KOLVORO-846916 format. One line per field, with one value per atom (N, C-alpha, C): residue in one letter; atom name; x, y, z; residue number from 0. Coordinates in nm, 2 decimals. Layout:
BEGIN
resn: a  ...
name: CA  ...
px: X  ...
py: Y  ...
pz: Z  ...
resi: NUM  ...
//
This chain:
BEGIN
resn: m  m  m  g  g  g  l  l  l  v  v  v  v  v  v  v  v  v  v  v  v  l  l  l  l  l  l  a  a  a  g  g  g  c  c  c  g  g  g  g  g  g  s  s  s  g  g  g  g  g  g  g  g  g  s  s  s  s  s  s  t  t  t  t  t  t  s  s  s  a  a  a  a  a  a  d  d  d  w  w  w  a  a  a  n  n  n  a  a  a  y  y  y  c  c  c  s  s  s  a  a  a  t  t  t  a  a  a  t  t  t  w  w  w  v  v  v  s  s  s  a  a  a  f  f  f  q  q  q  d  d  d  a  a  a  r  r  r  a  a  a  s  s  s  v  v  v  r  r  r  d  d  d  s  s  s  s  s  s  g  g  g  a  a  a  t  t  t  s  s  s  p  p  p  s  s  s  d  d  d  a  a  a  v  v  v  q  q  q  s  s  s  v  v  v  s  s  s  l  l  l  a  a  a  t  t  t  n  n  n  t  t  t  f  f  f  t  t  t  l  l  l  a  a  a  l  l  l  g  g  g  d  d  d  l  l  l  g  g  g  k  k  k  p  p  p  d  d  d  t  t  t  a  a  a  n  n  n  g  g  g  s  s  s  a  a  a  d  d  d  q  q  q  e  e  e  a  a  a  a  a  a  k  k  k  e  e  e  l  l  l  g  g  g  d  d  d  n  n  n  v  v  v  q  q  q  g  g  g  h  h  h  v  v  v  a  a  a  r  r  r  a  a  a  s  s  s  a  a  a  a  a  a  v  v  v  d  d  d  t  t  t  n  n  n  n  n  n  e  e  e  n  n  n  v  v  v  t  t  t  e  e  e  a  a  a  m  m  m  q  q  q  a  a  a  a  a  a  v  v  v  v  v  v  r  r  r  k  k  k  q  q  q  a  a  a  t  t  t  d  d  d  a  a  a  i  i  i  a  a  a  s  s  s  v  v  v  s  s  s  d  d  d  t  t  t  t  t  t  d  d  d  q  q  q  l  l  l  e  e  e  q  q  q  g  g  g  d  d  d  a  a  a  e  e  e  l  l  l  a  a  a  a  a  a  a  a  a  m  m  m  k  k  k  t  t  t  s  s  s  s  s  s  d  d  d  c  c  c  a  a  a  t  t  t  l  l  l  k  k  k  a  a  a  d  d  d  l  l  l  a  a  a  k  k  k  e  e  e  t  t  t  g  g  g
name: N  CA  C  N  CA  C  N  CA  C  N  CA  C  N  CA  C  N  CA  C  N  CA  C  N  CA  C  N  CA  C  N  CA  C  N  CA  C  N  CA  C  N  CA  C  N  CA  C  N  CA  C  N  CA  C  N  CA  C  N  CA  C  N  CA  C  N  CA  C  N  CA  C  N  CA  C  N  CA  C  N  CA  C  N  CA  C  N  CA  C  N  CA  C  N  CA  C  N  CA  C  N  CA  C  N  CA  C  N  CA  C  N  CA  C  N  CA  C  N  CA  C  N  CA  C  N  CA  C  N  CA  C  N  CA  C  N  CA  C  N  CA  C  N  CA  C  N  CA  C  N  CA  C  N  CA  C  N  CA  C  N  CA  C  N  CA  C  N  CA  C  N  CA  C  N  CA  C  N  CA  C  N  CA  C  N  CA  C  N  CA  C  N  CA  C  N  CA  C  N  CA  C  N  CA  C  N  CA  C  N  CA  C  N  CA  C  N  CA  C  N  CA  C  N  CA  C  N  CA  C  N  CA  C  N  CA  C  N  CA  C  N  CA  C  N  CA  C  N  CA  C  N  CA  C  N  CA  C  N  CA  C  N  CA  C  N  CA  C  N  CA  C  N  CA  C  N  CA  C  N  CA  C  N  CA  C  N  CA  C  N  CA  C  N  CA  C  N  CA  C  N  CA  C  N  CA  C  N  CA  C  N  CA  C  N  CA  C  N  CA  C  N  CA  C  N  CA  C  N  CA  C  N  CA  C  N  CA  C  N  CA  C  N  CA  C  N  CA  C  N  CA  C  N  CA  C  N  CA  C  N  CA  C  N  CA  C  N  CA  C  N  CA  C  N  CA  C  N  CA  C  N  CA  C  N  CA  C  N  CA  C  N  CA  C  N  CA  C  N  CA  C  N  CA  C  N  CA  C  N  CA  C  N  CA  C  N  CA  C  N  CA  C  N  CA  C  N  CA  C  N  CA  C  N  CA  C  N  CA  C  N  CA  C  N  CA  C  N  CA  C  N  CA  C  N  CA  C  N  CA  C  N  CA  C  N  CA  C  N  CA  C  N  CA  C  N  CA  C  N  CA  C  N  CA  C  N  CA  C  N  CA  C  N  CA  C  N  CA  C  N  CA  C  N  CA  C  N  CA  C  N  CA  C  N  CA  C  N  CA  C  N  CA  C  N  CA  C  N  CA  C  N  CA  C  N  CA  C  N  CA  C  N  CA  C  N  CA  C  N  CA  C  N  CA  C  N  CA  C  N  CA  C  N  CA  C  N  CA  C  N  CA  C  N  CA  C  N  CA  C  N  CA  C  N  CA  C  N  CA  C  N  CA  C  N  CA  C  N  CA  C  N  CA  C  N  CA  C  N  CA  C
px: -4.49  -4.35  -4.31  -4.41  -4.38  -4.33  -4.39  -4.34  -4.20  -4.16  -4.03  -3.92  -3.95  -3.85  -3.85  -3.96  -3.96  -3.88  -3.89  -3.81  -3.66  -3.62  -3.49  -3.43  -3.51  -3.46  -3.47  -3.56  -3.58  -3.47  -3.43  -3.33  -3.20  -3.19  -3.06  -3.07  -2.25  -2.13  -2.04  -1.86  -1.74  -1.62  -1.52  -1.40  -1.29  -1.23  -1.12  -1.00  -0.89  -0.76  -0.66  -0.70  -0.60  -0.48  -0.36  -0.24  -0.14  -0.17  -0.08  -0.09  0.01  0.00  -0.05  -0.12  -0.18  -0.15  -0.13  -0.10  -0.21  -0.18  -0.28  -0.40  -0.37  -0.48  -0.57  -0.51  -0.59  -0.67  -0.61  -0.68  -0.79  -0.77  -0.88  -0.99  -0.96  -1.07  -1.15  -1.08  -1.14  -1.23  -1.18  -1.25  -1.38  -1.36  -1.47  -1.57  -1.53  -1.62  -1.71  -1.64  -1.72  -1.81  -1.77  -1.85  -1.97  -1.94  -2.05  -2.15  -2.10  -2.20  -2.29  -2.23  -2.32  -2.42  -2.37  -2.46  -2.57  -2.54  -2.64  -2.74  -2.69  -2.78  -2.88  -2.83  -2.91  -3.02  -2.98  -3.07  -3.17  -3.13  -3.22  -3.33  -3.28  -3.38  -3.48  -3.43  -3.52  -3.63  -3.58  -3.67  -3.77  -3.73  -3.82  -3.93  -3.90  -4.00  -4.10  -4.05  -4.13  -4.23  -4.19  -4.28  -4.41  -4.52  -4.65  -4.70  -4.64  -4.69  -4.68  -4.60  -4.59  -4.51  -4.44  -4.36  -4.24  -4.19  -4.09  -4.14  -4.13  -4.18  -4.07  -4.11  -4.01  -3.90  -3.94  -3.84  -3.75  -3.80  -3.71  -3.61  -3.66  -3.57  -3.46  -3.50  -3.40  -3.30  -3.35  -3.26  -3.16  -3.21  -3.13  -3.01  -3.05  -2.94  -2.85  -2.90  -2.81  -2.71  -2.76  -2.67  -2.57  -2.61  -2.52  -2.41  -2.45  -2.36  -2.26  -2.30  -2.21  -2.10  -2.15  -2.05  -1.96  -2.01  -1.93  -1.82  -1.86  -1.77  -1.65  -1.69  -1.59  -1.49  -1.55  -1.47  -1.37  -1.42  -1.33  -1.22  -1.26  -1.16  -1.05  -1.08  -0.99  -0.91  -0.92  -0.85  -0.70  -0.65  -0.51  -0.48  -0.35  -0.32  -0.27  -0.30  -0.24  -0.10  -0.02  0.12  0.15  0.12  0.13  0.19  0.22  0.28  0.18  0.05  -0.05  -0.12  -0.06  -0.13  -0.19  -0.12  -0.18  -0.30  -0.29  -0.41  -0.52  -0.50  -0.61  -0.68  -0.60  -0.65  -0.74  -0.69  -0.77  -0.90  -0.89  -1.01  -1.12  -1.07  -1.17  -1.23  -1.15  -1.21  -1.30  -1.27  -1.36  -1.49  -1.48  -1.60  -1.69  -1.64  -1.72  -1.79  -1.71  -1.77  -1.88  -1.85  -1.95  -2.08  -2.07  -2.19  -2.26  -2.19  -2.25  -2.33  -2.28  -2.35  -2.47  -2.46  -2.58  -2.69  -2.66  -2.76  -2.82  -2.73  -2.78  -2.88  -2.85  -2.94  -3.07  -3.07  -3.19  -3.27  -3.21  -3.28  -3.34  -3.27  -3.33  -3.45  -3.45  -3.57  -3.69  -3.67  -3.78  -3.83  -3.74  -3.77  -3.82  -3.82  -3.86  -4.00  -4.01  -4.14  -4.19  -4.12  -4.16  -4.29  -4.40  -4.52  -4.53  -4.43  -4.42  -4.35  -4.29  -4.22  -4.31  -4.34  -4.43  -4.36  -4.44  -4.38  -4.31  -4.35  -4.28  -4.15  -4.14  -4.01  -3.92  -3.97  -3.89  -3.84  -3.93  -3.89  -3.78  -3.78  -3.68  -3.55  -3.54  -3.42  -3.36  -3.45  -3.41  -3.36  -3.43  -3.39  -3.25  -3.23  -3.10  -2.99  -3.01  -2.91  -2.88  -2.98  -2.96  -2.87  -2.91  -2.84  -2.69  -2.68  -2.54  -2.46  -2.52  -2.44  -2.39  -2.48  -2.44  -2.33  -2.35  -2.25  -2.11  -2.11  -1.99  -1.92  -1.99  -1.94  -1.88  -1.95  -1.91  -1.79  -1.79  -1.68  -1.55  -1.56  -1.44  -1.39  -1.47  -1.43  -1.35  -1.41  -1.34  -1.21  -1.20  -1.08  -0.97  -1.01  -0.92  -0.87  -0.95  -0.91  -0.81  -0.82  -0.73  -0.61  -0.60  -0.50  -0.35  -0.33  -0.20  -0.21  -0.11  -0.12  -0.14  -0.07  -0.08  -0.22  -0.27  -0.41  -0.51  -0.49  -0.59  -0.58  -0.47  -0.46  -0.52  -0.50  -0.56  -0.72  -0.77  -0.91  -0.97  -0.90  -0.95  -0.96  -0.87  -0.87  -0.95  -1.00  -1.08  -1.22  -1.27  -1.41  -1.50  -1.45  -1.53  -1.55  -1.45  -1.46  -1.55  -1.54  -1.63  -1.78  -1.81  -1.94  -1.98  -1.89  -1.92  -1.95  -1.87  -1.89  -2.03  -2.06  -2.19  -2.31  -2.30  -2.40  -2.41  -2.30  -2.30  -2.36  -2.33  -2.39  -2.54  -2.60  -2.74  -2.80  -2.72  -2.77  -2.75  -2.64  -2.61  -2.66  -2.72  -2.78  -2.68
py: 17.15  17.10  17.06  17.01  16.97  17.09  17.21  17.33  17.36  17.34  17.38  17.29  17.16  17.07  17.10  17.12  17.16  17.28  17.38  17.50  17.47  17.39  17.34  17.28  17.19  17.11  17.19  17.28  17.36  17.47  17.52  17.63  17.59  17.51  17.47  17.34  16.64  16.65  16.56  16.48  16.41  16.45  16.43  16.45  16.35  16.30  16.20  16.27  16.21  16.28  16.24  16.24  16.20  16.29  16.24  16.32  16.28  16.18  16.14  16.24  16.23  16.31  16.22  16.29  16.22  16.30  16.23  16.31  16.41  16.52  16.62  16.56  16.47  16.41  16.33  16.24  16.15  16.24  16.34  16.42  16.50  16.55  16.62  16.53  16.41  16.31  16.28  16.25  16.21  16.33  16.45  16.57  16.59  16.59  16.61  16.50  16.38  16.26  16.27  16.30  16.31  16.42  16.53  16.65  16.64  16.58  16.56  16.46  16.36  16.26  16.33  16.43  16.50  16.59  16.66  16.75  16.66  16.54  16.45  16.40  16.37  16.33  16.44  16.56  16.68  16.69  16.68  16.69  16.58  16.45  16.34  16.36  16.41  16.43  16.54  16.64  16.75  16.69  16.61  16.55  16.46  16.38  16.29  16.36  16.48  16.56  16.62  16.66  16.72  16.62  16.49  16.39  16.39  16.40  16.42  16.29  16.18  16.05  16.04  16.13  16.13  16.01  15.94  15.83  15.87  15.99  16.03  16.15  16.13  16.24  16.34  16.46  16.57  16.52  16.46  16.41  16.31  16.22  16.13  16.20  16.30  16.38  16.45  16.51  16.58  16.47  16.36  16.25  16.21  16.19  16.15  16.25  16.38  16.48  16.48  16.46  16.46  16.34  16.22  16.10  16.13  16.18  16.21  16.31  16.41  16.51  16.44  16.35  16.28  16.21  16.14  16.06  16.16  16.27  16.37  16.43  16.46  16.52  16.42  16.30  16.20  16.18  16.18  16.17  16.28  16.40  16.52  16.52  16.47  16.46  16.36  16.26  16.15  16.17  16.29  16.31  16.31  16.36  16.38  16.51  16.54  16.66  16.63  16.71  16.69  16.72  16.65  16.67  16.79  16.91  17.03  17.14  17.25  17.36  17.41  17.41  17.45  17.34  17.22  17.10  17.12  17.17  17.19  17.28  17.39  17.48  17.42  17.34  17.27  17.17  17.10  17.00  17.07  17.18  17.26  17.31  17.36  17.41  17.30  17.18  17.07  17.04  17.03  17.00  17.11  17.24  17.35  17.34  17.30  17.29  17.18  17.07  16.97  17.02  17.09  17.15  17.25  17.34  17.44  17.37  17.27  17.21  17.14  17.07  17.00  17.10  17.22  17.32  17.37  17.39  17.44  17.33  17.21  17.10  17.08  17.09  17.08  17.19  17.32  17.43  17.41  17.36  17.34  17.23  17.12  17.01  17.06  17.14  17.19  17.28  17.35  17.44  17.35  17.24  17.15  17.07  17.04  16.95  17.02  17.15  17.23  17.20  17.20  17.18  17.31  17.42  17.55  17.59  17.61  17.64  17.78  17.87  18.01  18.02  17.91  17.91  17.87  17.96  17.93  17.85  17.80  17.73  17.83  17.95  18.06  18.09  18.09  18.11  17.99  17.87  17.75  17.76  17.79  17.79  17.89  18.01  18.11  18.06  17.99  17.94  17.83  17.74  17.63  17.68  17.77  17.82  17.89  17.97  18.03  17.93  17.83  17.72  17.64  17.61  17.54  17.62  17.74  17.83  17.85  17.87  17.88  17.76  17.64  17.51  17.50  17.52  17.51  17.62  17.74  17.84  17.81  17.74  17.70  17.60  17.50  17.40  17.47  17.56  17.63  17.71  17.79  17.88  17.80  17.69  17.61  17.55  17.50  17.43  17.54  17.65  17.76  17.80  17.81  17.84  17.73  17.61  17.50  17.50  17.53  17.54  17.66  17.76  17.87  17.87  17.77  17.77  17.76  17.65  17.64  17.57  17.59  17.54  17.39  17.31  17.17  17.11  17.16  17.12  17.17  17.29  17.35  17.26  17.22  17.14  17.01  16.95  16.82  16.83  16.94  16.95  16.98  17.05  17.08  16.95  16.85  16.73  16.62  16.64  16.53  16.53  16.41  16.39  16.41  16.37  16.39  16.54  16.62  16.76  16.83  16.78  16.83  16.80  16.68  16.65  16.74  16.76  16.85  16.99  17.04  17.18  17.19  17.09  17.09  17.09  17.01  17.00  17.13  17.19  17.32  17.43  17.42  17.52  17.52  17.40  17.38  17.44  17.43  17.48  17.63  17.69  17.83  17.92  17.85  17.93  17.98
pz: 16.36  16.35  16.21  16.13  15.99  15.91  15.93  15.86  15.89  16.01  16.06  15.99  15.98  15.91  15.77  15.71  15.56  15.54  15.63  15.61  15.63  15.72  15.74  15.62  15.57  15.45  15.32  15.31  15.19  15.19  15.30  15.31  15.26  15.25  15.20  15.12  16.25  16.29  16.38  16.70  16.73  16.65  16.70  16.62  16.66  16.55  16.57  16.59  16.57  16.60  16.50  16.37  16.27  16.27  16.28  16.29  16.18  16.10  16.00  15.88  15.79  15.67  15.56  15.47  15.35  15.23  15.12  14.99  14.97  14.90  14.87  14.79  14.70  14.62  14.70  14.79  14.87  14.97  15.03  15.13  15.06  14.94  14.87  14.84  14.79  14.76  14.89  15.00  15.13  15.18  15.18  15.22  15.14  15.01  14.92  14.92  14.93  14.94  15.07  15.18  15.31  15.30  15.25  15.25  15.15  15.03  14.93  14.99  15.07  15.13  15.22  15.30  15.40  15.32  15.22  15.14  15.08  15.03  14.97  15.07  15.19  15.30  15.33  15.34  15.36  15.26  15.13  15.02  15.02  15.05  15.06  15.17  15.29  15.39  15.35  15.29  15.24  15.14  15.05  14.95  15.02  15.12  15.19  15.26  15.32  15.38  15.28  15.17  15.06  15.00  15.01  14.96  15.04  14.97  15.03  15.09  15.07  15.12  15.27  15.34  15.48  15.53  15.45  15.49  15.58  15.57  15.66  15.74  15.87  15.96  15.97  16.01  16.03  16.13  16.24  16.34  16.28  16.19  16.12  16.03  15.96  15.87  15.95  16.06  16.15  16.20  16.24  16.30  16.19  16.07  15.96  15.93  15.93  15.91  16.03  16.15  16.27  16.26  16.22  16.21  16.10  15.99  15.88  15.93  16.01  16.06  16.15  16.23  16.32  16.24  16.14  16.06  15.98  15.93  15.86  15.96  16.08  16.17  16.20  16.22  16.25  16.13  16.01  15.89  15.88  15.90  15.89  16.00  16.12  16.23  16.20  16.12  16.09  15.96  15.90  15.77  15.79  15.90  15.92  15.85  15.81  15.74  15.61  15.51  15.38  15.38  15.30  15.29  15.20  15.25  15.18  15.27  15.21  15.29  15.40  15.37  15.47  15.53  15.54  15.59  15.72  15.82  15.95  15.95  15.88  15.87  15.80  15.70  15.62  15.71  15.79  15.88  15.98  16.04  16.14  16.07  15.95  15.88  15.87  15.83  15.82  15.95  16.06  16.19  16.24  16.21  16.25  16.17  16.04  15.96  16.03  16.07  16.13  16.26  16.34  16.46  16.43  16.33  16.29  16.24  16.15  16.10  16.22  16.30  16.42  16.50  16.52  16.60  16.53  16.40  16.33  16.33  16.31  16.31  16.45  16.55  16.69  16.72  16.68  16.71  16.63  16.51  16.43  16.49  16.53  16.60  16.73  16.81  16.93  16.90  16.79  16.76  16.73  16.66  16.62  16.74  16.83  16.94  17.07  17.06  17.19  17.24  17.37  17.43  17.49  17.46  17.51  17.43  17.50  17.44  17.39  17.43  17.38  17.25  17.21  17.08  16.97  16.88  16.77  16.66  16.57  16.45  16.36  16.36  16.28  16.34  16.48  16.54  16.52  16.53  16.50  16.36  16.27  16.12  16.10  16.16  16.15  16.19  16.31  16.36  16.27  16.23  16.15  16.01  15.95  15.82  15.83  15.94  15.95  15.98  16.06  16.08  15.96  15.88  15.76  15.66  15.64  15.55  15.60  15.73  15.78  15.77  15.79  15.77  15.63  15.53  15.39  15.36  15.41  15.39  15.45  15.56  15.62  15.54  15.48  15.39  15.27  15.21  15.09  15.11  15.22  15.25  15.28  15.36  15.39  15.27  15.18  15.06  14.97  14.96  14.88  14.95  15.08  15.15  15.12  15.13  15.10  14.96  14.87  14.73  14.70  14.78  14.76  14.86  14.94  15.05  14.99  14.92  14.86  14.73  14.64  14.51  14.49  14.58  14.57  14.60  14.71  14.75  14.65  14.60  14.50  14.37  14.33  14.21  14.23  14.35  14.38  14.38  14.44  14.44  14.31  14.22  14.09  14.00  14.03  13.94  14.01  14.12  14.19  14.15  14.11  14.07  14.19  14.31  14.43  14.46  14.43  14.45  14.35  14.23  14.12  14.16  14.22  14.26  14.38  14.47  14.58  14.53  14.45  14.40  14.33  14.25  14.18  14.28  14.38  14.49  14.56  14.59  14.67  14.58  14.45  14.36  14.36  14.37  14.38  14.51  14.62  14.75  14.76  14.70  14.73  14.61  14.51  14.40  14.31
resi: 0  0  0  1  1  1  2  2  2  3  3  3  4  4  4  5  5  5  6  6  6  7  7  7  8  8  8  9  9  9  10  10  10  11  11  11  12  12  12  13  13  13  14  14  14  15  15  15  16  16  16  17  17  17  18  18  18  19  19  19  20  20  20  21  21  21  22  22  22  23  23  23  24  24  24  25  25  25  26  26  26  27  27  27  28  28  28  29  29  29  30  30  30  31  31  31  32  32  32  33  33  33  34  34  34  35  35  35  36  36  36  37  37  37  38  38  38  39  39  39  40  40  40  41  41  41  42  42  42  43  43  43  44  44  44  45  45  45  46  46  46  47  47  47  48  48  48  49  49  49  50  50  50  51  51  51  52  52  52  53  53  53  54  54  54  55  55  55  56  56  56  57  57  57  58  58  58  59  59  59  60  60  60  61  61  61  62  62  62  63  63  63  64  64  64  65  65  65  66  66  66  67  67  67  68  68  68  69  69  69  70  70  70  71  71  71  72  72  72  73  73  73  74  74  74  75  75  75  76  76  76  77  77  77  78  78  78  79  79  79  80  80  80  81  81  81  82  82  82  83  83  83  84  84  84  85  85  85  86  86  86  87  87  87  88  88  88  89  89  89  90  90  90  91  91  91  92  92  92  93  93  93  94  94  94  95  95  95  96  96  96  97  97  97  98  98  98  99  99  99  100  100  100  101  101  101  102  102  102  103  103  103  104  104  104  105  105  105  106  106  106  107  107  107  108  108  108  109  109  109  110  110  110  111  111  111  112  112  112  113  113  113  114  114  114  115  115  115  116  116  116  117  117  117  118  118  118  119  119  119  120  120  120  121  121  121  122  122  122  123  123  123  124  124  124  125  125  125  126  126  126  127  127  127  128  128  128  129  129  129  130  130  130  131  131  131  132  132  132  133  133  133  134  134  134  135  135  135  136  136  136  137  137  137  138  138  138  139  139  139  140  140  140  141  141  141  142  142  142  143  143  143  144  144  144  145  145  145  146  146  146  147  147  147  148  148  148  149  149  149  150  150  150  151  151  151  152  152  152  153  153  153  154  154  154  155  155  155  156  156  156  157  157  157  158  158  158  159  159  159  160  160  160  161  161  161  162  162  162  163  163  163  164  164  164  165  165  165  166  166  166  167  167  167  168  168  168  169  169  169  170  170  170  171  171  171  172  172  172  173  173  173  174  174  174
//
Protein backbone atom coordinates (compact mmCIF):
# COMPACT_ATOMS: atom_id res chain seq x y z
CA UNK A 1 0.00 0.00 0.00
CA UNK A 2 2.91 2.40 0.68
CA UNK A 3 4.02 2.19 -2.93
CA UNK A 4 0.55 3.08 -4.12
CA UNK A 5 0.35 6.29 -2.11
CA UNK A 6 3.87 7.28 -3.11
CA UNK A 7 2.81 6.86 -6.73
CA UNK A 8 -0.33 8.96 -6.12
CA UNK A 9 1.60 11.72 -4.53
CA UNK A 10 4.56 11.52 -6.90
CA UNK A 11 2.37 11.62 -10.02
CA UNK A 12 1.46 14.82 -9.53
CA UNK A 13 -13.53 17.94 -3.20
CA UNK A 14 -19.50 18.94 -1.52
CA UNK A 15 -20.75 21.94 -3.22
CA UNK A 16 -22.20 25.10 -1.85
CA UNK A 17 -24.56 27.27 -3.71
CA UNK A 18 -22.99 30.69 -4.08
CA UNK A 19 -25.31 32.71 -6.31
CA UNK A 20 -24.13 36.26 -5.69
CA UNK A 21 -21.89 38.14 -8.07
CA UNK A 22 -18.38 39.09 -7.14
CA UNK A 23 -15.98 41.48 -8.84
CA UNK A 24 -13.69 39.79 -11.33
CA UNK A 25 -10.64 40.63 -9.20
CA UNK A 26 -12.14 39.23 -5.99
CA UNK A 27 -13.41 36.12 -7.78
CA UNK A 28 -10.03 35.48 -9.42
CA UNK A 29 -8.25 35.88 -6.07
CA UNK A 30 -10.69 33.53 -4.31
CA UNK A 31 -10.53 30.90 -7.07
CA UNK A 32 -6.75 30.97 -7.29
CA UNK A 33 -6.28 31.03 -3.52
CA UNK A 34 -8.54 28.00 -2.98
CA UNK A 35 -6.96 26.13 -5.88
CA UNK A 36 -3.39 26.95 -4.84
CA UNK A 37 -4.22 25.79 -1.31
CA UNK A 38 -5.41 22.43 -2.68
CA UNK A 39 -2.32 22.02 -4.89
CA UNK A 40 -0.13 22.87 -1.87
CA UNK A 41 -1.92 20.29 0.30
CA UNK A 42 -1.38 17.74 -2.46
CA UNK A 43 2.34 18.61 -2.58
CA UNK A 44 2.67 18.52 1.23
CA UNK A 45 1.05 15.08 1.42
CA UNK A 46 3.39 13.81 -1.30
CA UNK A 47 6.41 15.17 0.57
CA UNK A 48 5.28 13.65 3.87
CA UNK A 49 5.08 10.19 2.30
CA UNK A 50 8.48 10.61 0.68
CA UNK A 51 9.97 11.39 4.10
CA UNK A 52 11.67 8.15 5.13
CA UNK A 53 10.94 8.67 8.84
CA UNK A 54 7.58 6.95 8.42
CA UNK A 55 5.87 9.69 10.44
CA UNK A 56 3.04 9.88 7.89
CA UNK A 57 1.36 6.66 6.83
CA UNK A 58 0.04 6.25 3.31
CA UNK A 59 -3.51 6.20 4.71
CA UNK A 60 -2.87 9.46 6.56
CA UNK A 61 -1.59 11.08 3.38
CA UNK A 62 -4.63 9.96 1.41
CA UNK A 63 -6.90 11.21 4.21
CA UNK A 64 -5.11 14.57 4.18
CA UNK A 65 -5.64 14.98 0.44
CA UNK A 66 -9.27 13.89 0.79
CA UNK A 67 -9.94 16.48 3.52
CA UNK A 68 -8.22 19.19 1.48
CA UNK A 69 -10.34 18.20 -1.50
CA UNK A 70 -13.54 18.51 0.50
CA UNK A 71 -12.55 22.01 1.62
CA UNK A 72 -11.55 22.91 -1.95
CA UNK A 73 -14.85 21.72 -3.39
CA UNK A 74 -16.83 23.69 -0.84
CA UNK A 75 -14.77 26.83 -1.54
CA UNK A 76 -15.35 26.52 -5.28
CA UNK A 77 -19.07 25.99 -4.74
CA UNK A 78 -19.25 29.13 -2.62
CA UNK A 79 -17.51 31.44 -5.11
CA UNK A 80 -20.67 32.77 -6.65
CA UNK A 81 -20.23 34.13 -10.13
CA UNK A 82 -17.82 36.78 -11.27
CA UNK A 83 -19.44 39.99 -12.44
CA UNK A 84 -18.28 39.47 -16.02
CA UNK A 85 -19.84 38.65 -19.37
CA UNK A 86 -19.15 34.92 -18.86
CA UNK A 87 -19.85 34.89 -15.13
CA UNK A 88 -22.35 32.01 -15.15
CA UNK A 89 -20.10 29.84 -17.32
CA UNK A 90 -17.08 30.62 -15.12
CA UNK A 91 -19.05 29.74 -11.98
CA UNK A 92 -20.14 26.45 -13.55
CA UNK A 93 -16.55 25.66 -14.66
CA UNK A 94 -15.31 26.14 -11.09
CA UNK A 95 -18.07 23.90 -9.67
CA UNK A 96 -17.33 21.24 -12.30
CA UNK A 97 -13.66 21.39 -11.39
CA UNK A 98 -14.51 20.68 -7.76
CA UNK A 99 -16.66 17.73 -8.78
CA UNK A 100 -13.95 16.39 -11.10
CA UNK A 101 -11.19 16.62 -8.51
CA UNK A 102 -13.46 15.07 -5.88
CA UNK A 103 -14.08 12.14 -8.21
CA UNK A 104 -10.40 11.63 -8.99
CA UNK A 105 -9.42 11.68 -5.33
CA UNK A 106 -12.25 9.32 -4.40
CA UNK A 107 -11.18 6.82 -7.07
CA UNK A 108 -7.55 7.02 -5.93
CA UNK A 109 -8.58 6.56 -2.32
CA UNK A 110 -10.71 3.54 -3.22
CA UNK A 111 -7.75 1.99 -5.03
CA UNK A 112 -5.59 2.34 -1.91
CA UNK A 113 -8.29 1.17 0.49
CA UNK A 114 -9.49 -1.88 -1.44
CA UNK A 115 -9.74 -5.19 0.37
CA UNK A 116 -9.89 -7.15 -2.88
CA UNK A 117 -7.06 -9.68 -2.67
CA UNK A 118 -6.96 -9.93 -6.47
CA UNK A 119 -5.91 -6.30 -6.80
CA UNK A 120 -2.13 -6.05 -6.74
CA UNK A 121 -0.07 -3.07 -5.60
CA UNK A 122 0.88 -2.54 -9.23
CA UNK A 123 -2.80 -2.34 -10.19
CA UNK A 124 -3.48 0.05 -7.33
CA UNK A 125 -0.50 2.16 -8.33
CA UNK A 126 -1.70 2.41 -11.93
CA UNK A 127 -5.16 3.61 -10.84
CA UNK A 128 -3.75 6.07 -8.33
CA UNK A 129 -1.19 7.46 -10.76
CA UNK A 130 -3.85 8.04 -13.42
CA UNK A 131 -6.25 9.71 -10.99
CA UNK A 132 -3.53 11.99 -9.61
CA UNK A 133 -2.42 12.98 -13.10
CA UNK A 134 -6.01 13.58 -14.17
CA UNK A 135 -6.82 15.69 -11.08
CA UNK A 136 -3.86 18.00 -11.69
CA UNK A 137 -4.72 18.17 -15.41
CA UNK A 138 -8.30 19.17 -14.54
CA UNK A 139 -7.04 21.97 -12.33
CA UNK A 140 -4.61 23.18 -14.99
CA UNK A 141 -7.15 22.97 -17.84
CA UNK A 142 -9.88 24.77 -15.91
CA UNK A 143 -7.50 27.51 -14.83
CA UNK A 144 -6.38 27.99 -18.44
CA UNK A 145 -10.04 28.01 -19.59
CA UNK A 146 -10.93 30.67 -17.04
CA UNK A 147 -7.96 32.81 -18.08
CA UNK A 148 -9.09 32.67 -21.69
CA UNK A 149 -12.84 33.06 -21.06
CA UNK A 150 -13.33 36.79 -21.09
CA UNK A 151 -11.07 39.80 -21.03
CA UNK A 152 -12.10 41.10 -17.60
CA UNK A 153 -11.52 37.83 -15.74
CA UNK A 154 -8.33 37.18 -17.72
CA UNK A 155 -6.97 40.58 -16.71
CA UNK A 156 -7.90 39.97 -13.07
CA UNK A 157 -6.18 36.58 -13.08
CA UNK A 158 -3.05 38.01 -14.69
CA UNK A 159 -2.70 40.67 -11.98
CA UNK A 160 -3.54 38.42 -9.02
CA UNK A 161 -0.62 37.29 -6.87
CA UNK A 162 -2.71 34.26 -5.83
CA UNK A 163 -3.08 33.31 -9.49
CA UNK A 164 0.66 33.76 -10.06
CA UNK A 165 1.32 31.37 -7.15
CA UNK A 166 -1.17 28.89 -8.57
CA UNK A 167 0.36 29.00 -12.04
CA UNK A 168 3.85 28.46 -10.59
CA UNK A 169 2.63 25.48 -8.54
CA UNK A 170 0.86 23.99 -11.55
CA UNK A 171 3.99 24.44 -13.67
CA UNK A 172 5.87 22.28 -11.14
CA UNK A 173 3.21 19.58 -11.40
CA UNK A 174 2.71 19.54 -15.15
CA UNK A 175 6.35 19.95 -16.11
